[in-house]
DRENLUM-539151 format. One line per field, with one value per atom (N, C-alpha, C): residue in one letter; x, y, z. Coordinates in nm, 2 decimals, decimal comma, padded with zeros to 4 digits, always signed. Last residue first. Layout:
N
code: [a	...];
east: [X	...];
north: [Y	...];
up: [Z	...];
END
This chain:
199
code: [f	f	f	v	v	v	g	g	g	n	n	n	s	s	s	k	k	k	l	l	l	g	g	g	y	y	y	f	f	f	s	s	s	a	a	a	p	p	p	g	g	g	v	v	v	g	g	g	g	g	g	t	t	t	t	t	t	s	s	s	l	l	l	l	l	l	s	s	s	a	a	a	g	g	g	g	g	g	y	y	y	n	n	n	t	t	t	i	i	i	i	i	i	d	d	d	q	q	q	p	p	p	l	l	l	q	q	q	t	t	t	l	l	l	t	t	t	g	g	g	k	k	k	y	y	y	k	k	k	m	m	m	l	l	l	v	v	v	l	l	l	g	g	g	l	l	l	d	d	d	w	w	w	k	k	k	f	f	f	q	q	q	r	r	r	q	q	q	n	n	n	v	v	v	v	v	v	r	r	r	a	a	a	n	n	n	v	v	v	s	s	s	f	f	f	d	d	d	f	f	f	g	g	g	t	t	t	n	n	n	k	k	k	m	m	m	a	a	a	g	g	g	t	t	t	n	n	n	s	s	s	i	i	i	a	a	a	y	y	y	l	l	l	y	y	y	g	g	g	s	s	s	a	a	a	t	t	t	p	p	p	l	l	l	n	n	n	e	e	e	y	y	y	s	s	s	l	l	l	m	m	m	k	k	k	n	n	n	t	t	t	k	k	k	n	n	n	s	s	s	f	f	f	y	y	y	d	d	d	f	f	f	a	a	a	f	f	f	t	t	t	l	l	l	r	r	r	e	e	e	n	n	n	f	f	f	l	l	l	s	s	s	l	l	l	d	d	d	a	a	a	g	g	g	i	i	i	n	n	n	f	f	f	r	r	r	t	t	t	g	g	g	t	t	t	e	e	e	w	w	w	q	q	q	l	l	l	q	q	q	p	p	p	n	n	n	a	a	a	v	v	v	n	n	n	g	g	g	r	r	r	v	v	v	l	l	l	g	g	g	q	q	q	i	i	i	g	g	g	l	l	l	l	l	l	n	n	n	q	q	q	s	s	s	i	i	i	y	y	y	a	a	a	q	q	q	k	k	k	a	a	a	t	t	t	y	y	y	n	n	n	g	g	g	l	l	l	d	d	d	d	d	d	n	n	n	g	g	g	t	t	t	k	k	k	g	g	g	f	f	f	s	s	s	a	a	a	r	r	r	l	l	l	k	k	k	l	l	l	l	l	l	d	d	d	l	l	l	n	n	n	k	k	k	a	a	a	g	g	g	a	a	a	l	l	l	f	f	f	k	k	k	e	e	e	s	s	s	s	s	s	v	v	v	l	l	l	f	f	f	p	p	p	n	n	n	i	i	i	s	s	s	l	l	l	v	v	v	m	m	m	t	t	t	r	r	r];
east: [+04,72	+04,82	+04,96	+04,52	+04,61	+04,71	+04,17	+04,31	+04,39	+03,91	+03,94	+04,09	+03,79	+03,88	+03,90	+03,50	+03,58	+03,67	+03,44	+03,46	+03,53	+03,24	+03,34	+03,35	+03,11	+03,10	+03,21	+02,96	+03,08	+03,07	+02,62	+02,73	+02,84	+02,35	+02,48	+02,60	+02,20	+02,19	+02,33	+02,33	+02,28	+02,28	+02,22	+02,33	+02,26	+02,02	+02,05	+02,16	+01,96	+02,03	+02,07	+01,85	+01,77	+01,83	+02,08	+02,01	+01,93	+02,30	+02,18	+02,10	+02,64	+02,53	+02,42	+02,86	+02,79	+02,66	+03,17	+03,04	+02,98	+03,38	+03,35	+03,21	+03,44	+03,52	+03,49	+03,23	+03,37	+03,46	+02,98	+03,01	+03,16	+02,73	+02,87	+02,89	+02,51	+02,54	+02,69	+02,29	+02,43	+02,45	+02,03	+02,07	+02,22	+01,81	+01,93	+01,97	+01,46	+01,58	+01,70	+01,25	+01,22	+01,33	+01,28	+01,33	+01,28	+01,26	+01,19	+01,25	+01,43	+01,35	+01,27	+01,74	+01,63	+01,56	+01,84	+01,83	+01,72	+02,06	+01,96	+01,96	+02,13	+02,14	+02,02	+02,34	+02,24	+02,25	+02,43	+02,43	+02,31	+02,63	+02,52	+02,54	+02,73	+02,74	+02,61	+02,92	+02,81	+02,83	+03,02	+03,04	+02,91	+03,19	+03,07	+03,11	+03,26	+03,31	+03,19	+03,33	+03,23	+03,30	+03,44	+03,49	+03,39	+03,48	+03,39	+03,45	+03,59	+03,63	+03,54	+03,49	+03,58	+03,62	+03,34	+03,28	+03,36	+03,36	+03,40	+03,34	+03,32	+03,21	+03,25	+03,44	+03,48	+03,37	+03,28	+03,39	+03,43	+02,98	+03,05	+03,15	+02,91	+02,94	+03,01	+02,68	+02,76	+02,78	+02,61	+02,63	+02,72	+02,38	+02,49	+02,49	+02,29	+02,30	+02,41	+02,07	+02,17	+02,17	+01,99	+01,98	+02,09	+01,79	+01,91	+01,88	+01,68	+01,67	+01,80	+01,50	+01,62	+01,59	+01,40	+01,39	+01,52	+01,21	+01,34	+01,31	+01,10	+01,07	+01,21	+00,95	+01,06	+01,02	+00,76	+00,80	+00,92	+00,61	+00,61	+00,65	+00,80	+00,69	+00,71	+00,90	+00,89	+00,77	+01,08	+00,96	+00,96	+01,36	+01,30	+01,16	+01,43	+01,52	+01,45	+01,24	+01,26	+01,35	+01,17	+01,23	+01,26	+01,09	+01,00	+01,04	+01,31	+01,21	+01,11	+01,44	+01,49	+01,39	+01,21	+01,28	+01,33	+01,31	+01,21	+01,29	+01,36	+01,42	+01,31	+01,23	+01,22	+01,26	+01,32	+01,33	+01,34	+01,09	+01,20	+01,20	+00,96	+00,98	+01,10	+00,81	+00,92	+00,94	+00,62	+00,58	+00,69	+00,75	+00,69	+00,65	+00,99	+00,94	+00,88	+01,03	+01,00	+00,94	+01,23	+01,17	+01,15	+01,28	+01,25	+01,17	+01,49	+01,40	+01,39	+01,57	+01,56	+01,46	+01,78	+01,68	+01,69	+01,88	+01,87	+01,75	+02,10	+01,99	+02,00	+02,21	+02,20	+02,08	+02,43	+02,31	+02,32	+02,55	+02,56	+02,42	+02,49	+02,63	+02,65	+02,24	+02,27	+02,42	+02,24	+02,23	+02,28	+02,25	+02,34	+02,35	+02,12	+02,15	+02,25	+01,88	+01,97	+01,99	+01,77	+01,80	+01,90	+01,53	+01,63	+01,65	+01,44	+01,44	+01,56	+01,23	+01,35	+01,33	+01,12	+01,11	+01,24	+00,96	+01,07	+01,03	+00,88	+00,85	+00,98	+00,73	+00,84	+00,80	+00,67	+00,62	+00,74	+00,60	+00,70	+00,64	+00,52	+00,47	+00,58	+00,50	+00,58	+00,53	+00,20	+00,30	+00,38	+00,18	+00,13	+00,24	+00,08	+00,19	+00,12	-00,09	-00,11	+00,00	-00,02	-00,12	-00,15	+00,25	+00,21	+00,10	+00,40	+00,31	+00,27	+00,71	+00,61	+00,52	+00,81	+00,82	+00,71	+00,78	+00,90	+00,92	+00,67	+00,65	+00,78	+00,73	+00,73	+00,71	+00,68	+00,66	+00,66	+00,91	+00,78	+00,78	+01,07	+01,04	+00,91	+01,30	+01,16	+01,14	+01,56	+01,52	+01,37	+01,58	+01,60	+01,55	+01,40	+01,44	+01,45	+01,38	+01,42	+01,46	+01,12	+01,23	+01,25	+00,99	+01,02	+01,13	+00,79	+00,90	+00,92	+00,52	+00,57	+00,69	+00,40	+00,46	+00,51	+00,15	+00,22	+00,27	+00,21	+00,14	+00,22	+00,36	+00,25	+00,18	+00,52	+00,58	+00,48	+00,47	+00,41	+00,47	+00,58	+00,45	+00,39	+00,71	+00,73	+00,59	+00,67	+00,67	+00,71	+00,68	+00,77	+00,78	+00,52	+00,45	+00,55	+00,54	+00,63	+00,57	+00,38	+00,38	+00,47	+00,40	+00,41	+00,41	+00,34	+00,32	+00,31	+00,48	+00,44	+00,43	+00,51	+00,48	+00,43	+00,70	+00,64	+00,62	+00,79	+00,75	+00,68	+00,99	+00,93	+00,89	+01,04	+01,02	+00,95	+01,27	+01,16	+01,16	+01,38	+01,36	+01,24	+01,60	+01,51	+01,50	+01,74	+01,69	+01,58	+01,81	+01,74	+01,69	+01,90	+02,00	+01,94	+01,67	+01,75	+01,84	+01,36	+01,48	+01,57	+01,11	+01,22	+01,35	+00,93	+00,95	+01,07	+00,86	+01,00	+01,03	+00,58	+00,67	+00,82	+00,48	+00,49	+00,58	+00,66	+00,56	+00,59	+00,86	+00,77	+00,66	+01,00	+01,06	+00,97	+00,86	+00,85	+00,90	+00,70	+00,80	+00,79	+00,65	+00,61	+00,72	+00,58	+00,68	+00,63	+00,30	+00,37	+00,47	+00,34	+00,29	+00,37	+00,24	+00,35	+00,29	+00,18	+00,12	+00,24	+00,12	+00,22	+00,14	+00,08	+00,01	+00,11	+00,06	+00,14	+00,05	+00,08	+00,00	+00,09];
north: [+00,57	+00,57	+00,55	+00,78	+00,66	+00,67	+00,87	+00,89	+00,76	+00,79	+00,93	+00,96	+00,62	+00,63	+00,77	+00,44	+00,56	+00,57	+00,14	+00,21	+00,34	+00,13	+00,08	+00,16	+00,07	+00,12	+00,06	+00,13	+00,07	+00,14	+00,08	+00,17	+00,09	+00,00	-00,08	+00,01	+00,33	+00,18	+00,11	+00,62	+00,55	+00,40	+00,75	+00,71	+00,63	+00,77	+00,89	+00,86	+00,54	+00,64	+00,76	+00,30	+00,43	+00,55	+00,09	+00,14	+00,27	-00,14	-00,07	-00,04	-00,20	-00,17	-00,09	-00,46	-00,34	-00,32	-00,59	-00,59	-00,45	-00,77	-00,65	-00,66	-00,98	-00,96	-00,84	-00,96	-00,93	-00,91	-00,90	-00,91	-00,87	-00,92	-00,95	-00,98	-00,68	-00,77	-00,79	-00,62	-00,62	-00,73	-00,40	-00,52	-00,51	-00,32	-00,29	-00,42	-00,38	-00,38	-00,35	-00,29	-00,36	-00,37	+00,06	-00,08	-00,16	+00,36	+00,27	+00,13	+00,52	+00,59	+00,49	+00,53	+00,44	+00,50	+00,75	+00,72	+00,62	+00,90	+00,79	+00,75	+01,17	+01,12	+01,02	+01,35	+01,25	+01,20	+01,62	+01,56	+01,47	+01,78	+01,69	+01,64	+01,98	+01,96	+01,87	+02,01	+01,95	+01,93	+02,21	+02,18	+02,12	+02,26	+02,23	+02,19	+02,41	+02,38	+02,37	+02,38	+02,38	+02,35	+02,51	+02,46	+02,48	+02,48	+02,51	+02,44	+02,58	+02,53	+02,58	+02,69	+02,57	+02,51	+02,90	+02,81	+02,68	+02,94	+02,97	+02,87	+02,98	+02,95	+02,99	+02,90	+02,94	+02,89	+02,84	+02,94	+02,99	+02,79	+02,77	+02,88	+02,63	+02,75	+02,72	+02,50	+02,48	+02,61	+02,37	+02,49	+02,46	+02,19	+02,19	+02,33	+02,02	+02,15	+02,15	+01,81	+01,82	+01,97	+01,67	+01,77	+01,76	+01,46	+01,51	+01,62	+01,18	+01,31	+01,36	+00,90	+00,94	+01,09	+00,69	+00,82	+00,85	+00,40	+00,46	+00,60	+00,14	+00,26	+00,33	-00,17	-00,08	+00,04	-00,37	-00,28	-00,19	-00,59	-00,45	-00,35	-00,90	-00,80	-00,67	-01,23	-01,11	-01,03	-01,35	-01,34	-01,22	-01,56	-01,44	-01,46	-01,81	-01,70	-01,57	-02,03	-01,96	-01,84	-02,11	-02,21	-02,16	-01,96	-01,98	-02,09	-01,92	-02,02	-02,05	-01,70	-01,83	-01,94	-01,45	-01,52	-01,66	-01,32	-01,38	-01,44	-01,03	-01,13	-01,19	-00,96	-00,93	-01,05	-00,83	-00,96	-00,94	-00,62	-00,64	-00,78	-00,42	-00,55	-00,57	-00,11	-00,18	-00,32	+00,08	-00,06	-00,15	+00,34	+00,29	+00,14	+00,55	+00,42	+00,37	+00,86	+00,79	+00,65	+01,11	+00,98	+00,91	+01,41	+01,35	+01,22	+01,63	+01,52	+01,47	+01,90	+01,85	+01,74	+02,05	+01,95	+01,91	+02,28	+02,25	+02,15	+02,43	+02,33	+02,29	+02,68	+02,62	+02,52	+02,81	+02,74	+02,68	+03,03	+03,00	+02,93	+03,07	+03,05	+03,01	+03,12	+02,98	+02,96	+03,40	+03,32	+03,17	+03,45	+03,50	+03,41	+03,16	+03,31	+03,33	+02,95	+02,97	+03,12	+02,73	+02,87	+02,87	+02,52	+02,53	+02,68	+02,34	+02,46	+02,46	+02,12	+02,16	+02,29	+01,87	+02,00	+02,04	+01,57	+01,63	+01,77	+01,28	+01,43	+01,49	+00,97	+01,05	+01,19	+00,70	+00,83	+00,92	+00,36	+00,46	+00,59	+00,08	+00,19	+00,30	-00,28	-00,16	-00,04	-00,45	-00,40	-00,29	-00,65	-00,56	-00,52	-00,92	-00,86	-00,77	-01,06	-00,91	-00,84	-01,32	-01,29	-01,14	-01,47	-01,34	-01,29	-01,76	-01,70	-01,56	-01,87	-01,80	-01,72	-02,19	-02,04	-01,99	-02,46	-02,41	-02,26	-02,71	-02,57	-02,52	-03,04	-02,94	-02,81	-03,38	-03,25	-03,16	-03,67	-03,60	-03,46	-03,98	-03,86	-03,80	-04,12	-04,10	-03,97	-04,12	-04,21	-04,20	-03,92	-04,06	-04,16	-03,72	-03,73	-03,88	-03,50	-03,64	-03,64	-03,31	-03,32	-03,46	-03,09	-03,23	-03,23	-02,81	-02,87	-03,01	-02,58	-02,70	-02,76	-02,25	-02,36	-02,46	-02,00	-02,10	-02,21	-01,70	-01,82	-01,91	-01,48	-01,46	-01,59	-01,59	-01,54	-01,52	-01,70	-01,77	-01,71	-01,53	-01,60	-01,65	-01,21	-01,36	-01,42	-00,95	-01,01	-01,16	-00,71	-00,82	-00,89	-00,49	-00,61	-00,73	-00,17	-00,28	-00,41	+00,12	+00,01	-00,10	+00,48	+00,35	+00,24	+00,81	+00,71	+00,57	+01,13	+00,99	+00,90	+01,45	+01,37	+01,23	+01,73	+01,60	+01,53	+02,02	+01,96	+01,83	+02,30	+02,17	+02,11	+02,60	+02,54	+02,40	+02,78	+02,68	+02,62	+03,02	+03,00	+02,91	+03,13	+03,03	+03,03	+03,36	+03,28	+03,18	+03,68	+03,56	+03,48	+03,93	+03,82	+03,69	+04,09	+04,07	+03,94	+04,11	+04,06	+04,01	+04,19	+04,28	+04,23	+03,99	+04,01	+04,10	+03,92	+03,90	+03,93	+03,97	+04,05	+04,03	+03,77	+03,91	+03,99	+03,45	+03,54	+03,69	+03,29	+03,33	+03,42	+03,22	+03,32	+03,36	+03,02	+03,15	+03,26	+02,76	+02,84	+02,98	+02,49	+02,63	+02,71	+02,16	+02,26	+02,40	+02,01	+02,06	+02,17	+01,79	+01,92	+01,96	+01,46	+01,55	+01,68	+01,21	+01,34	+01,43	+00,87	+00,97	+01,10	+00,56	+00,69	+00,80	+00,22	+00,34	+00,46	-00,12	+00,00	+00,12];
up: [+03,36	+03,47	+03,40	+03,17	+03,17	+03,28	+03,19	+03,19	+03,19	+03,17	+03,22	+03,22	+02,88	+02,99	+03,04	+02,78	+02,78	+02,90	+02,59	+02,72	+02,70	+02,29	+02,38	+02,51	+01,96	+02,10	+02,18	+01,65	+01,73	+01,86	+01,58	+01,60	+01,68	+01,48	+01,45	+01,46	+01,43	+01,45	+01,41	+01,59	+01,48	+01,51	+01,91	+01,82	+01,70	+02,10	+02,01	+01,91	+02,24	+02,31	+02,22	+02,16	+02,14	+02,21	+01,98	+02,10	+02,07	+01,88	+01,83	+01,95	+01,84	+01,93	+01,86	+01,75	+01,71	+01,80	+01,79	+01,84	+01,81	+01,56	+01,63	+01,68	+01,39	+01,51	+01,59	+01,20	+01,16	+01,28	+01,44	+01,30	+01,27	+01,66	+01,64	+01,50	+01,79	+01,68	+01,66	+02,04	+02,01	+01,90	+02,12	+02,04	+02,01	+02,39	+02,31	+02,24	+02,34	+02,42	+02,33	+02,17	+02,29	+02,39	+02,06	+02,06	+02,18	+01,90	+01,99	+01,96	+01,75	+01,85	+01,94	+01,62	+01,66	+01,77	+01,36	+01,50	+01,52	+01,13	+01,15	+01,30	+00,94	+01,07	+01,08	+00,71	+00,73	+00,87	+00,51	+00,65	+00,67	+00,27	+00,31	+00,45	+00,00	+00,14	+00,18	-00,29	-00,23	-00,08	-00,56	-00,42	-00,36	-00,88	-00,79	-00,65	-01,18	-01,05	-00,95	-01,52	-01,42	-01,28	-01,82	-01,69	-01,58	-02,16	-02,05	-01,93	-02,48	-02,35	-02,24	-02,71	-02,72	-02,59	-02,61	-02,70	-02,71	-02,25	-02,38	-02,48	-01,96	-02,05	-02,19	-01,65	-01,79	-01,88	-01,43	-01,42	-01,55	-01,34	-01,47	-01,47	-01,03	-01,10	-01,23	-00,80	-00,92	-00,99	-00,48	-00,56	-00,68	-00,27	-00,37	-00,44	+00,01	-00,04	-00,15	+00,18	+00,07	+00,03	+00,50	+00,40	+00,30	+00,72	+00,66	+00,56	+00,92	+00,87	+00,80	+01,02	+00,94	+00,89	+01,28	+01,21	+01,14	+01,38	+01,34	+01,27	+01,60	+01,52	+01,50	+01,71	+01,67	+01,60	+01,75	+01,87	+01,84	+01,64	+01,58	+01,69	+01,68	+01,71	+01,64	+01,73	+01,64	+01,67	+02,00	+01,93	+01,84	+02,10	+02,07	+02,01	+02,21	+02,22	+02,20	+02,43	+02,30	+02,32	+02,68	+02,58	+02,44	+02,88	+02,78	+02,68	+03,05	+03,09	+02,98	+02,94	+02,92	+02,95	+02,80	+02,91	+02,88	+02,47	+02,56	+02,68	+02,28	+02,36	+02,45	+01,96	+02,11	+02,19	+01,68	+01,75	+01,90	+01,50	+01,60	+01,65	+01,25	+01,30	+01,39	+01,32	+01,26	+01,33	+01,37	+01,37	+01,30	+01,15	+01,27	+01,25	+01,03	+01,02	+01,15	+00,87	+00,99	+00,96	+00,73	+00,71	+00,84	+00,59	+00,72	+00,69	+00,41	+00,42	+00,56	+00,20	+00,34	+00,34	-00,05	-00,01	+00,13	-00,29	-00,15	-00,13	-00,52	-00,50	-00,35	-00,75	-00,62	-00,61	-01,00	-00,96	-00,82	-01,23	-01,09	-01,05	-01,49	-01,46	-01,31	-01,58	-01,54	-01,52	-01,60	-01,72	-01,70	-01,31	-01,41	-01,54	-01,14	-01,15	-01,27	-00,99	-01,10	-01,12	-00,75	-00,78	-00,89	-00,59	-00,69	-00,73	-00,29	-00,37	-00,47	-00,10	-00,17	-00,25	+00,13	+00,07	+00,01	+00,22	+00,16	+00,11	+00,41	+00,39	+00,33	+00,48	+00,42	+00,38	+00,67	+00,64	+00,59	+00,67	+00,65	+00,61	+00,86	+00,79	+00,79	+00,84	+00,88	+00,80	+00,91	+00,81	+00,88	+01,21	+01,11	+01,01	+01,43	+01,34	+01,23	+01,58	+01,58	+01,49	+01,60	+01,50	+01,49	+01,66	+01,69	+01,58	+01,80	+01,70	+01,75	+01,83	+01,91	+01,81	+01,70	+01,72	+01,81	+01,71	+01,65	+01,66	+01,93	+01,87	+01,83	+01,81	+01,91	+01,85	+01,74	+01,70	+01,82	+01,73	+01,76	+01,71	+01,76	+01,68	+01,72	+01,97	+01,94	+01,87	+02,04	+01,93	+01,90	+02,23	+02,27	+02,17	+02,03	+02,17	+02,21	+01,77	+01,81	+01,95	+01,62	+01,72	+01,76	+01,37	+01,42	+01,52	+01,44	+01,38	+01,44	+01,37	+01,45	+01,37	+01,41	+01,33	+01,43	+01,40	+01,48	+01,40	+01,21	+01,24	+01,33	+01,13	+01,23	+01,28	+00,93	+01,05	+01,17	+00,69	+00,80	+00,94	+00,49	+00,47	+00,59	+00,58	+00,56	+00,55	+00,57	+00,70	+00,70	+00,40	+00,39	+00,53	+00,35	+00,39	+00,39	+00,43	+00,40	+00,44	+00,30	+00,39	+00,34	+00,30	+00,24	+00,35	+00,22	+00,33	+00,26	+00,15	+00,12	+00,24	+00,01	+00,13	+00,08	-00,12	-00,13	+00,00	-00,29	-00,17	-00,20	-00,42	-00,43	-00,29	-00,60	-00,47	-00,49	-00,80	-00,79	-00,65	-01,00	-00,86	-00,84	-01,26	-01,21	-01,06	-01,32	-01,42	-01,38	-01,23	-01,18	-01,30	-01,31	-01,30	-01,25	-01,32	-01,44	-01,43	-01,23	-01,17	-01,29	-01,30	-01,33	-01,28	-01,22	-01,37	-01,40	-00,98	-01,01	-01,16	-00,97	-00,88	-00,90	-01,14	-01,18	-01,10	-01,15	-01,09	-01,14	-01,22	-01,33	-01,28	-00,99	-01,09	-01,20	-00,87	-00,82	-00,92	-00,94	-01,02	-00,98	-00,75	-00,76	-00,82	-00,85	-00,82	-00,85	-00,70	-00,82	-00,79	-00,44	-00,48	-00,60	-00,39	-00,45	-00,49	-00,19	-00,22	-00,27	-00,20	-00,22	-00,26	-00,05	-00,07	-00,08	-00,08	-00,10	-00,12	+00,00	+00,00	+00,00];
END
């Protein structure tokens, strides 16, 4: 399921109040909003399953998972605004974009008590937020018929944080331990102890 609302770009430079702007070629504002669902739950994740088990030579069936009939799709909400500016016969151009993406009802592997006999259960107890911006400027330094030279600069900043988890998650990969927590750091972050000094 997908719902996307895109506002047609507003061409500010074509308005009457900017008709006398000699060095302004283009000024455009953009905005979009979308809501999507991720149905990649697996075919039988919410159902109770049984697996075969051998005990002292006797074959039988035991529960293979913890069913969760309340599982739902993950939902993603995306918002973006931007602007484009062109000056001096397109010799100087700017572009700016800001986005904010939120994922709710994120699938999580929730640890279970040892007495239950299971390691985890899958639930919709996670949430994540991604924000960031892009800013670019491009200049045509040399604009000759036989030779053209463009110079560009791009600045960007992205930040992803987990806003909800059933518990901290430590993932061992490549000899390192990665921490996913709601403490304001990004998911799967390297972590360690801090020292106040060295003797």
